[in-house]
Structure formats: structure tokens, C-alpha cells
C-alpha positions in Angstrom: 8.1 12.7 91.0 7.0 9.6 92.8 6.7 7.0 90.3 5.6 3.6 91.8 7.9 1.0 92.2 6.9 -2.2 90.0 6.0 -4.1 93.3 3.8 -1.6 95.1 -0.2 -2.2 94.8 -1.4 0.2 92.2 -4.8 1.6 92.3 -6.8 1.7 89.0 -10.2 3.1 88.1 -12.5 1.7 85.7 -15.3 3.7 84.4 -18.7 1.8 83.5 -17.2 -1.0 85.6 -20.4 -2.3 86.9 -21.3 -4.6 84.2 -20.7 -6.0 80.7 -17.1 -5.6 79.5 -16.0 -3.2 82.3 -16.9 -5.8 84.7 -14.3 -8.3 83.0 -11.6 -5.6 83.2 -12.1 -5.0 86.6 -12.0 -8.8 87.3 -8.7 -9.0 85.2 -6.7 -5.8 87.1 -7.9 -7.8 90.4 -6.3 -10.9 89.5 -3.4 -8.9 88.6 -3.1 -7.5 91.9 -4.4 -4.0 91.6 -7.0 -2.2 93.8 -9.9 -1.9 91.4 -12.3 1.3 91.7 -15.6 0.4 90.0 -17.4 3.3 88.9 -20.4 3.4 87.1 -23.3 6.1 86.6 -25.7 3.7 88.3 -23.5 1.0 89.9 -26.9 -0.6 91.4 -27.0 -4.4 92.6 -24.4 -5.3 89.8 -21.4 -3.1 91.1 -22.6 -4.4 94.6 -22.5 -8.4 93.2 -19.3 -7.5 91.5 -17.5 -6.2 94.5 -18.4 -9.0 96.8 -17.4 -11.5 94.2 -13.7 -9.8 94.1 -14.1 -9.4 98.0 -13.6 -5.6 97.9 -13.0 -4.4 101.5 -10.1 -2.3 103.1 -7.3 -2.2 100.8 -8.6 -3.8 98.0 -10.8 -1.1 96.4 -14.3 0.2 96.4 -17.5 1.2 94.3 -18.5 4.6 93.1 -21.0 6.4 91.2 -19.6 8.5 88.7 -21.3 10.3 85.4 -18.2 10.5 83.6 -19.8 13.6 81.4 -19.8 15.6 84.8 -16.0 17.0 86.0 -17.3 17.2 89.9 -18.4 13.4 89.8 -14.8 12.2 88.5 -13.0 15.2 90.5 -14.7 13.5 93.6 -14.0 9.7 92.7 -9.9 11.0 92.4 -10.0 12.9 95.7 -11.8 10.0 97.4 -9.1 7.5 96.1 -6.3 9.9 97.1 -7.7 10.5 100.5 -8.2 6.5 101.1 -4.7 5.4 99.3 -2.4 8.2 98.4 -2.8 7.9 94.6 -4.2 6.4 91.4 -2.1 4.9 88.7 -4.4 3.5 86.2 -7.5 5.0 84.3 -9.4 2.8 82.1 -12.0 4.8 80.2 -14.5 2.2 79.3 -17.9 4.1 80.1 -20.0 4.3 76.9 -23.4 4.2 75.4 -24.4 2.7 72.1 -27.9 2.7 70.0 -28.2 1.3 66.7 -30.1 3.5 64.7 -30.5 4.3 60.9 -28.4 7.4 60.1 -31.3 9.7 59.1 -33.2 8.9 62.2 -30.3 9.8 64.7 -31.9 12.9 66.5 -28.9 15.5 66.8 -30.0 15.6 70.6 -29.1 12.0 71.0 -26.1 12.3 68.9 -24.5 15.1 71.1 -25.4 13.1 74.3 -23.9 10.1 73.3 -20.6 12.1 71.9 -20.8 14.0 75.7 -20.6 10.5 77.5 -18.4 8.2 74.6 -15.8 11.0 73.6 -16.5 13.5 76.3 -16.3 11.5 79.3 -13.2 10.1 78.0 -11.7 13.5 77.5 -12.9 14.7 80.8 -11.4 11.8 82.8 -8.2 11.8 81.4 -7.8 15.5 81.7 -8.9 15.4 85.7 -6.7 12.1 86.5 -4.2 13.4 84.0 -3.5 16.2 86.2 -2.8 13.6 89.1 -0.8 11.6 87.1 1.7 14.5 86.0 2.2 15.5 89.6 3.5 12.3 90.5 5.4 11.4 87.3 3.6 8.4 86.5 0.4 7.1 84.9 -1.6 4.7 82.5 -4.5 5.8 80.5 -6.3 2.8 78.6 -9.1 3.9 76.5 -11.8 1.4 74.9 -12.1 2.6 71.3 -13.8 0.3 68.6 -13.8 -1.0 64.9 -16.6 1.3 64.9 -14.6 4.2 65.1 -12.1 2.7 62.3 -14.4 1.9 59.4 -17.4 4.0 60.5 -19.2 1.4 62.2 -21.7 -1.3 60.5 -24.2 -2.6 63.3 -23.9 0.5 65.5 -25.0 4.2 65.1 -23.2 7.1 63.5 -23.2 8.5 67.0 -21.4 5.7 68.2 -19.0 5.3 65.5 -18.1 8.9 65.4 -17.6 9.0 69.6 -15.0 6.1 69.0 -13.1 7.9 66.2 -13.0 10.6 68.7 -11.7 8.5 71.2 -8.8 7.2 68.6 -7.7 11.1 68.5 -7.9 11.9 72.0 -5.4 8.8 72.5 -3.1 10.4 70.2 -3.2 13.9 72.0 -3.0 13.0 75.4 0.1 10.2 74.4 1.8 13.3 72.8 1.4 15.6 75.7 1.9 13.3 78.5 4.9 11.4 77.3 7.1 13.8 79.0 5.8 13.0 82.5 6.1 9.2 82.4 2.4 8.7 81.6 1.3 6.7 78.6 -1.9 6.6 76.6 -3.1 3.7 74.8 -6.4 2.5 73.1 -7.9 -0.8 72.4 -10.2 -1.4 69.3 -12.2 -4.4 69.5 -14.6 -5.7 67.0 -17.9 -7.6 68.2 -17.1 -9.4 71.6 -19.1 -12.0 72.9 -20.5 -9.6 75.6 -24.5 -9.1 76.3 -24.4 -5.7 74.5 -23.1 -6.8 71.4 -25.7 -9.6 71.5 -28.3 -7.1 72.2 -27.0 -4.7 69.3 -27.0 -7.7 66.9 -30.1 -9.1 68.0 -31.6 -11.2 65.0 -28.5 -10.7 62.9 -25.9 -12.3 65.1 -25.5 -15.3 63.1 -25.0 -13.5 59.7 -22.5 -11.1 61.5 -20.4 -14.1 63.1 -20.3 -15.3 59.1 -18.7 -12.2 58.0 -16.1 -12.3 60.8 -12.7 -13.8 59.0 -12.1 -15.8 61.6 -15.7 -17.2 62.1 -16.1 -16.3 65.8 -17.1 -13.7 68.2 -14.1 -11.8 70.3 -13.1 -13.1 73.8 -13.6 -10.2 76.5 -11.5 -12.2 78.6 -8.4 -11.4 76.5 -9.3 -8.0 75.6 -9.4 -7.2 79.4 -6.3 -8.9 79.8 -4.8 -6.7 76.9 -6.2 -3.8 79.5 -3.7 -5.2 82.2 -0.8 -5.2 79.8 -1.0 -1.7 78.8 -1.6 -0.7 82.3 1.8 -2.2 83.6 4.6 -0.4 84.9 6.5 -2.5 82.0 4.7 -1.0 79.2 6.5 2.3 79.3 7.4 2.3 75.5 4.1 2.1 74.4 2.2 4.9 74.1 -0.3 6.4 71.3 -1.2 3.1 70.0 -4.3 1.4 68.8 -4.3 -2.0 69.5 -6.7 -3.7 66.9 -8.9 -7.0 68.0 -11.2 -7.8 65.3 -11.1 -10.9 64.0 -9.5 -9.7 60.6 -12.2 -7.5 59.7 -10.2 -4.8 59.7 -6.3 -5.8 58.9 -3.9 -2.8 58.2 
């Protein structure tokens, strides 16, 4: 086992990292001293702009195209990282699809597609990167769940809520099986954050939604990104299988 020393530079792969909250996570990890691999199913100009902003070059990271529901894509990104830097230490499962639809209007095929990306992608990435982590005796997996997976969702569709609930269960499963190998697996379940995706989903109902949040505001995406960094740290070795709630009081427990 070759667990990294705390002062060694670590490599973090972020799925869905080209835009929105994923980009916030990439910024936070990079600021904390990690190499950052910005992956996305369609990186495009946004990933290039983020890489330029973070000055990702040489030893600081890269961008990569990755469909999280495609095991070959996931393995390819891992292989490239190992070839270039020797290892990966952190996986952030952030990639997700969302679509606000009334329950009875959801096409089963669309339900399955969203489950395949959100829950299936989390499983696939955790399994493939987890094998590498087990070989090294060290790893950190941070899964982005959601309040919707805890309360059944309000503004989001049943497919999104169900997928996020599945991620919470997968977090427990991977945490249990990986704990003896120096690997932690935790989830963060944000309520509505002040992100473009949330504002798009809420649309004209945003003021009403904010009024229903006990603290009276949307969540700070930067703070949640900092939570990802905390759970990615070598110091987080006694925290695993947990769901960290950030919901402004919408789901106290």
C-alpha cells in the first residue's frame, strides 16, 4: 500500500466539472493545491475557459471528455491520469442530469436515462476508480447527492429525486466495502443552491422557493465546494458513509 503523504500533491477527478457547481468544485480543489481533472460529457469552450482560468498545464491538471455512464470512457480517463501522474487520489461524482416534470408525464425511457447518468454514473466511476484506490490503499470519494433524494423532491422530477436517493444508498455501500482499504466515501446533499441550474429549474417560482427556505436565502455553492475539499482531505480518514446536509433548514434531522 502506498498511501500518499499529506504534503504530496494529489490528483482529483471531477465529473461534470466544466460548468455550474462542478466548476466551483474544480476551483476549490485547485486552490487547495490539488491537480484537477475537469471531465464532462461535452467539455466544450466552458472547460477550456475554466482550464485557462486555473492555468491547468503541465503538472496542474487537464480537461477530458467522459460520459460517466460509459465504463470505457471512465477507464480511459483513469488510465491517462495514471500514465501522466502515476495515481489518482480523489474522485468527485458530480455529473448529473435534471429535468423538472410532473410525475405522470415522465417517460420511462427518460427516467431510465437520468438514472443511468446520475446513479449509474456514480456507481461506474466509484467502482472503476475504487479498484485503483484499493490497489494503492488510499482514496477519497465524494458523491453529490441532493435534498431531493431525502424528501422526494419538490421542484425536481421523480427521476432526479430517485437517482439522488440511490446515490445516498451507494455512498453507504461503497463506504462499507472500501473502509478496510484506506478509502472513504461520503455524500453531500445540498438544498437549492444559487447556481444557474437551480435558477433554471425554479424559473418564475424562485421568489416563492426562497420564501419557503427557513434561512430565507439560496445556498452558497462556494461553501459546498469547500465541503468537498474537506472530505477529500487526508485528514478526513474517520469520516465515511455519511451524508452532509446543506439545506437552509428545509430538512432538519
